[in-house]
ZAMARGU-4260 file (C-alpha; in steps of 0.2 Angstrom, whole numbers, plus 5000, padded with zeros to 4 digits):
<rodrens>
0) 4979/4894/4989 | 4984/4894/4972 | 4979/4906/4959 | 4984/4904/4941 | 4999/4914/4935
5) 4990/4923/4923 | 4977/4930/4936 | 4991/4935/4947 | 4999/4945/4932 | 4982/4953/4928
10) 4980/4959/4946 | 4997/4965/4947 | 4996/4974/4930 | 4980/4983/4936 | 4987/4987/4953
15) 4998/5002/4951 | 5011/5002/4965 | 5013/5020/4966 | 4994/5022/4969 | 4994/5009/4982
20) 5009/5014/4991 | 5003/5033/4991 | 4989/5027/5003 | 5002/5024/5017 | 5017/5035/5011
25) 5018/5053/5005 | 5029/5052/4990 | 5038/5065/4980 | 5044/5061/4962 | 5062/5061/4957
30) 5065/5056/4939 | 5056/5039/4937 | 5056/5036/4955 | 5046/5041/4970 | 5054/5044/4987
35) 5046/5046/5004 | 5049/5041/5022 | 5050/5022/5025 | 5035/5015/5033 | 5044/5000/5040
40) 5057/5009/5050 | 5059/5027/5059 | 5069/5039/5048 | 5070/5058/5046 | 5078/5058/5028
45) 5068/5049/5015 | 5076/5034/5009 | 5061/5023/5003 | 5060/5022/4984 | 5046/5016/4973
50) 5051/5012/4955 | 5036/5016/4944 | 5042/5007/4928 | 5048/4993/4937 | 5033/4991/4949
55) 5043/4987/4964 | 5049/4997/4980 | 5065/4997/4990 | 5071/5006/5005 | 5089/5011/5005
60) 5088/5012/5024 | 5082/4996/5031 | 5084/4985/5015 | 5066/4980/5014 | 5057/4978/4996
65) 5046/4970/4985 | 5031/4972/4973 | 5013/4978/4976 | 5008/4962/4984 | 5023/4962/4996
70) 5020/4980/5001 | 5002/4977/5005 | 5007/4961/5015 | 5019/4970/5026 | 5008/4985/5029
75) 4992/4976/5032 | 5000/4961/5041 | 4990/4949/5029 | 4995/4934/5018 | 4999/4934/5000
80) 4981/4927/4995 | 4973/4941/5005 | 4983/4954/4997 | 4979/4947/4980 | 4961/4945/4984
85) 4960/4963/4990 | 4969/4970/4975 | 4958/4960/4964 | 4942/4967/4972 | 4948/4984/4969
90) 4953/4981/4951 | 4936/4972/4948 | 4944/4957/4944 | 4935/4940/4948 | 4947/4927/4955
95) 4943/4908/4952 | 4938/4897/4966 | 4953/4887/4971 | 4959/4875/4984 | 4970/4880/4997
100) 4986/4870/5003 | 4984/4863/5021 | 4997/4877/5027 | 4988/4892/5019 | 4971/4885/5026
105) 4978/4883/5044 | 4985/4901/5042 | 4969/4908/5037 | 4958/4898/5048 | 4969/4904/5063
110) 4967/4922/5059 | 4949/4920/5057 | 4947/4912/5073 | 4956/4926/5081 | 4944/4939/5074
115) 4930/4928/5080 | 4937/4927/5097 | 4940/4946/5099 | 4922/4948/5093 | 4916/4937/5106
120) 4927/4945/5119 | 4919/4962/5114 | 4901/4955/5116 | 4905/4948/5132 | 4912/4964/5139
125) 4897/4973/5132 | 4885/4961/5140 | 4894/4963/5157 | 4892/4982/5156 | 4873/4982/5151
130) 4867/4968/5161 | 4878/4963/5176 | 4873/4971/5193 | 4892/4970/5197 | 4896/4983/5183
135) 4886/4997/5192 | 4902/5006/5196 | 4907/5006/5178 | 4890/5012/5172 | 4891/5026/5185
140) 4909/5032/5179 | 4902/5032/5160 | 4887/5042/5166 | 4898/5055/5175 | 4907/5056/5159
145) 4890/5059/5150 | 4892/5044/5138 | 4876/5041/5130 | 4867/5024/5128 | 4867/5028/5109
150) 4887/5030/5109 | 4890/5017/5121 | 4882/5005/5109 | 4890/5013/5094 | 4908/5011/5101
155) 4903/4994/5109 | 4910/4999/5126 | 4910/4985/5140 | 4916/4980/5157 | 4929/4967/5162
160) 4923/4959/5178 | 4933/4960/5194 | 4933/4941/5193 | 4950/4935/5186 | 4944/4921/5175
165) 4926/4925/5169 | 4931/4929/5152 | 4942/4915/5151 | 4929/4902/5155 | 4917/4910/5143
170) 4928/4910/5129 | 4935/4892/5132 | 4917/4886/5133 | 4914/4892/5116 | 4929/4881/5110
175) 4944/4894/5109 | 4960/4887/5114 | 4971/4894/5128 | 4985/4896/5116 | 4974/4907/5104
180) 4968/4918/5118 | 4985/4920/5125 | 4992/4926/5108 | 4977/4939/5108 | 4983/4945/5125
185) 4966/4942/5132 | 4972/4929/5145 | 4988/4924/5154 | 4995/4909/5163 | 4999/4891/5159
190) 4998/4873/5164 | 4979/4874/5165 | 4979/4889/5177 | 4974/4904/5167 | 4968/4921/5171
195) 4959/4937/5162 | 4972/4950/5158 | 4958/4963/5159 | 4948/4964/5175 | 4938/4978/5184
200) 4940/4989/5169 | 4929/4999/5157 | 4933/4991/5140 | 4935/5000/5124 | 4936/4988/5109
205) 4948/4994/5095 | 4943/4991/5077 | 4953/4991/5061 | 4946/5002/5047 | 4936/4987/5040
210) 4926/4986/5057 | 4935/4970/5065 | 4939/4971/5082 | 4958/4968/5084 | 4962/4974/5102
215) 4956/4982/5117 | 4959/4996/5129 | 4954/4995/5147 | 4952/5010/5160 | 4953/5005/5178
220) 4938/5007/5189 | 4942/5015/5206 | 4961/5015/5211 | 4974/5003/5202 | 4988/5004/5191
225) 4991/5006/5176 | 4975/5019/5173 | 4974/5013/5155 | 4979/4995/5149 | 4980/4992/5131
230) 4982/4976/5121 | 5000/4972/5115 | 5003/4969/5097 | 4997/4953/5090 | 4995/4945/5073
235) 4980/4956/5070 | 4985/4972/5079 | 5000/4983/5078 | 4997/5000/5089 | 5009/5009/5077
240) 4997/5007/5062 | 4979/5009/5070 | 4969/5024/5076 | 4955/5023/5089 | 4938/5027/5080
245) 4945/5028/5062 | 4932/5015/5057 | 4919/5028/5060 | 4928/5044/5056 | 4933/5038/5039
250) 4914/5040/5034 | 4914/5058/5040 | 4909/5072/5027 | 4922/5085/5035 | 4939/5085/5026
255) 4949/5089/5041 | 4952/5075/5055 | 4952/5080/5073 | 4967/5071/5081 | 4964/5070/5101
260) 4974/5060/5114 | 4961/5049/5123 | 4946/5038/5121 | 4935/5050/5131 | 4940/5065/5121
265) 4934/5055/5105 | 4917/5051/5114 | 4915/5069/5118 | 4918/5076/5101 | 4908/5062/5092
270) 4893/5065/5104 | 4894/5083/5100 | 4893/5080/5082 | 4912/5079/5077 | 4913/5062/5069
275) 4930/5066/5062 | 4939/5063/5079 | 4952/5050/5081 | 4965/5045/5094 | 4981/5036/5095
280) 4983/5021/5105 | 4993/5025/5121 | 5009/5030/5111 | 5016/5045/5103 | 5009/5047/5085
285) 5019/5037/5073 | 5021/5040/5054 | 5010/5025/5050 | 4996/5033/5060 | 4998/5048/5051
290) 4997/5040/5034 | 4981/5032/5039 | 4974/5049/5042 | 4981/5053/5025 | 4970/5039/5018
295) 4954/5047/5022 | 4957/5066/5025 | 4967/5080/5017 | 4969/5090/5033 | 4971/5087/5052
300) 4969/5098/5067 | 4979/5093/5082 | 4967/5094/5097 | 4979/5089/5112 | 4978/5094/5130
305) 4985/5111/5133 | 4996/5107/5147 | 5015/5104/5145 | 5014/5086/5141 | 5000/5090/5128
310) 5010/5105/5120 | 5025/5094/5118 | 5016/5079/5110 | 5008/5092/5098 | 5026/5099/5094
315) 5031/5081/5090 | 5016/5077/5080 | 5015/5091/5068 | 5031/5087/5058 | 5026/5069/5056
320) 5008/5074/5050 | 5016/5086/5038 | 5028/5073/5031 | 5013/5063/5027 | 5007/5076/5016
325) 4993/5083/5027 | 4989/5101/5030 | 4991/5103/5048 | 4983/5116/5061 | 4985/5116/5080
330) 4971/5120/5093 | 4975/5126/5110 | 4960/5123/5121 | 4958/5138/5133 | 4961/5136/5152
335) 4973/5121/5151 | 4957/5110/5149 | 4956/5094/5139 | 4944/5094/5125 | 4932/5083/5134
340) 4931/5095/5148 | 4930/5110/5137 | 4916/5103/5126 | 4905/5097/5141 | 4907/5115/5149
345) 4904/5126/5133 | 4896/5115/5120 | 4897/5112/5101 | 4897/5130/5094 | 4911/5136/5106
350) 4922/5121/5101 | 4918/5124/5082 | 4924/5141/5085 | 4940/5135/5092 | 4943/5124/5077
355) 4940/5138/5065 | 4954/5149/5074 | 4966/5134/5076 | 4984/5140/5072 | 4995/5135/5058
360) 5011/5126/5064 | 5022/5142/5062 | 5011/5152/5072 | 5009/5138/5085 | 5028/5137/5087
365) 5030/5156/5089 | 5017/5155/5102 | 5028/5144/5112 | 5043/5155/5110 | 5050/5168/5122
370) 5051/5185/5114 | 5055/5194/5130 | 5073/5192/5130 | 5087/5192/5116 | 5092/5173/5121
375) 5074/5168/5119 | 5074/5176/5102 | 5089/5168/5096 | 5082/5151/5102 | 5067/5155/5093
380) 5076/5159/5077 | 5085/5143/5078 | 5068/5133/5080 | 5059/5143/5067 | 5072/5141/5054
385) 5069/5122/5055 | 5051/5125/5054 | 5051/5136/5039 | 5062/5126/5029 | 5050/5112/5029
390) 5036/5122/5020 | 5035/5116/5002 | 5025/5129/4995 | 5036/5144/4990 | 5023/5157/4992
395) 5017/5151/5009 | 5035/5150/5015 | 5039/5168/5010 | 5023/5174/5019 | 5029/5165/5035
400) 5046/5171/5033 | 5040/5190/5033 | 5029/5187/5048 | 5042/5178/5058 | 5055/5190/5053
405) 5044/5204/5060 | 5040/5195/5076 | 5059/5191/5079 | 5064/5209/5074 | 5076/5204/5061
410) 5079/5208/5042 | 5067/5197/5032 | 5080/5195/5018 | 5093/5188/5030 | 5081/5175/5037
415) 5075/5171/5019 | 5093/5167/5014 | 5097/5157/5030 | 5081/5147/5027 | 5085/5143/5009
420) 5103/5137/5014 | 5095/5126/5026 | 5083/5119/5013 | 5097/5115/5001 | 5106/5106/5014
425) 5092/5096/5019 | 5085/5092/5002 | 5102/5088/4993 | 5117/5085/5003 | 5109/5076/5018
430) 5098/5066/5007 | 5110/5059/4995 | 5123/5057/5009 | 5110/5045/5018 | 5106/5037/5002
435) 5124/5033/4997 | 5128/5027/5015 | 5116/5013/5013 | 5120/5007/4995 | 5124/4989/4994
440) 5141/4984/4997 | 5151/4970/4990 | 5153/4956/5002 | 5169/4948/4993 | 5184/4957/4986
445) 5179/4964/4969 | 5160/4967/4974 | 5152/4951/4970 | 5135/4956/4977 | 5135/4972/4968
450) 5139/4963/4951 | 5125/4951/4954 | 5113/4966/4957 | 5120/4974/4941 | 5118/4958/4930
455) 5100/4954/4935 | 5096/4973/4933 | 5103/4972/4915 | 5093/4957/4911 | 5077/4964/4917
460) 5079/4981/4907 | 5087/4973/4891 | 5079/4957/4885 | 5092/4955/4872 | 5105/4954/4886
465) 5098/4939/4893 | 5105/4928/4879 | 5122/4936/4880 | 5122/4934/4900 | 5117/4916/4898
470) 5131/4913/4885 | 5145/4921/4897 | 5139/4916/4914 | 5135/4898/4920 | 5121/4897/4933
475) 5134/4890/4945 | 5144/4906/4945 | 5132/4912/4958 | 5137/4906/4975 | 5126/4893/4983
480) 5121/4904/4997 | 5114/4916/4985 | 5100/4904/4979 | 5087/4917/4975 | 5100/4926/4963
485) 5102/4909/4955 | 5083/4907/4953 | 5080/4925/4947 | 5094/4922/4934 | 5087/4906/4928
490) 5070/4914/4927 | 5076/4928/4916 | 5087/4916/4905 | 5071/4906/4901 | 5062/4922/4895
495) 5074/4929/4882 | 5061/4939/4872 | 5047/4942/4884 | 5044/4958/4894 | 5048/4956/4912
500) 5044/4970/4924 | 5057/4971/4939 | 5042/4968/4950 | 5038/4951/4942 | 5053/4944/4951
505) 5045/4944/4968 | 5034/4930/4963 | 5049/4919/4964 | 5049/4919/4983 | 5038/4923/4998
510) 5053/4924/5010 | 5055/4942/5015 | 5074/4942/5016 | 5075/4935/4999 | 5063/4949/4993
515) 5074/4961/5001 | 5088/4954/4991 | 5079/4956/4975 | 5073/4974/4978 | 5092/4979/4982
520) 5096/4970/4965 | 5083/4980/4956 | 5088/4997/4964 | 5104/4998/4953 | 5106/5012/4943
525) 5110/5007/4925 | 5120/5019/4913 | 5111/5026/4898 | 5126/5030/4887 | 5129/5015/4876
530) 5148/5015/4878 | 5146/5016/4898 | 5133/5002/4896 | 5146/4991/4887 | 5159/4994/4901
535) 5146/4992/4915 | 5140/4975/4908 | 5157/4969/4905 | 5164/4973/4922 | 5149/4965/4930
540) 5151/4949/4921 | 5170/4950/4924 | 5167/4951/4943 | 5155/4937/4944 | 5166/4925/4933
545) 5182/4930/4941 | 5176/4926/4958 | 5169/4910/4952 | 5184/4905/4943 | 5195/4910/4959
550) 5183/4898/4969 | 5187/4884/4958 | 5205/4887/4957 | 5206/4886/4976 | 5196/4869/4976
555) 5204/4861/4960 | 5217/4847/4962 | 5218/4843/4943 | 5233/4851/4934 | 5225/4851/4917
560) 5209/4859/4924 | 5219/4872/4933 | 5227/4877/4916 | 5209/4878/4909 | 5203/4889/4923
565) 5219/4900/4921 | 5214/4902/4902 | 5197/4906/4906 | 5202/4920/4918 | 5214/4928/4905
570) 5199/4928/4892 | 5190/4939/4904 | 5202/4952/4900 | 5196/4953/4882 | 5177/4953/4887
575) 5174/4971/4885 | 5179/4972/4866 | 5168/4956/4863 | 5153/4963/4872 | 5139/4967/4859
580) 5129/4980/4868 | 5121/4987/4852 | 5109/4972/4850 | 5103/4975/4868 | 5099/4993/4867
585) 5089/4993/4849
</rodrens>
């Protein structure tokens, strides 16, 4: 689908990338940039950078990058037109009706068919549960768990028949292809012999935050393994990025989300009036899920089972939630019961009281420590130092330091000193070491790739340098394999006076690898001092030109041409004194 460049530009100008990224990533400002944990790979030290002036993002860890459209495409697994339309709607910009290319139309049509197939599968499962005589055992199970008819309908529960091909026949009769249904993990098989992946299970449709059915979870009825079976990732569904019941919980008036472990815990809490309950989808909590909670809530209470597995899961979840910028508390259900059992036995008010008395993360960690032996207190001290150093608020950290010191029977000043040393190590040395370790390295002697990055960065920031660069560097100096760099150089050269944001370059390609190269280019740090800037610019040109002239010399067979190339190489040595940087910085 084609939209006029001026409309794309208008949407980009009205969609601040920092605001958009902050819906998914907790950012901390450092100068002109914002840093946080990358949502595209697992990391403990923030290496994900958002450049506000340039309106682009770049991860120094995994190398991904792009502009606001690219970010939304990757996070939501959507196409460029879909990202553009979503941001245009948020900015109240009306887009013109345009014709789609055959490829775009096919891609959008396929995704729509996948959504419809999931919707029809959910309706099939619901019909089976509510009408089929063969679903009585499933209805009895839900009755035993006290799931009401109202909530059964509200959550769209269903039943997958024990027959192995009933859903398959139903959906194929509606015109869905076997290939499409296999891609949704609804059926398996090949060569005309297909079978239902879900059978003899209570079915839980999984919705995205917009209310679309994107996947399913199924609990076996009677004996069978696995007890719970969830959809694998598809074009519509990524289990790391979604939470069960968030489509309902996001409308809650409560400011604190309740994070539980399973589907039935969600049902019990919602039926008891806690419409802010959500659950992860068969995996440990992820940073993406934590950021999804952060989009709709300021606080979260972890309500996992009180057995060893649930306690360990809560300990893993707390730092992930804190890194997302959420205020975290932890509830321990008495008697090693899960939330579902407790609320059925004790009711709404008793559970509300448990929420009110939930522990902060420091108290939770202390409650798990062995204070009865010296070794236990030493281990607790090691654990609590790590816990305390991650508290950002100075006053809150000092209060907890005094409390922990009292519990561990040590001097508060000593503990405070050790915590501050750990904080400095974490926030400075470890951070910069991690960042420096992943800075782009030159792929040839002389650092050609770095020089390419530097030249484009200069041309973006200083329009007057575009003419100077164009005069000194032929486009062919950029290696053929760096086609996107050539394209970006040409784009900037053709706009000698116009304002160009770094993020604008990402319209030049939809290829993710090329966008990552551009983000690496634009993450270059440029000197502010005029003298240093002149040297910086001259050295960048010298490296690019020198590498190009060396390539030409290796391939040259003509003596007179070789002499000319040698003269050009000598002229590079005088480039610094001939460089006019004053015009660029005025």
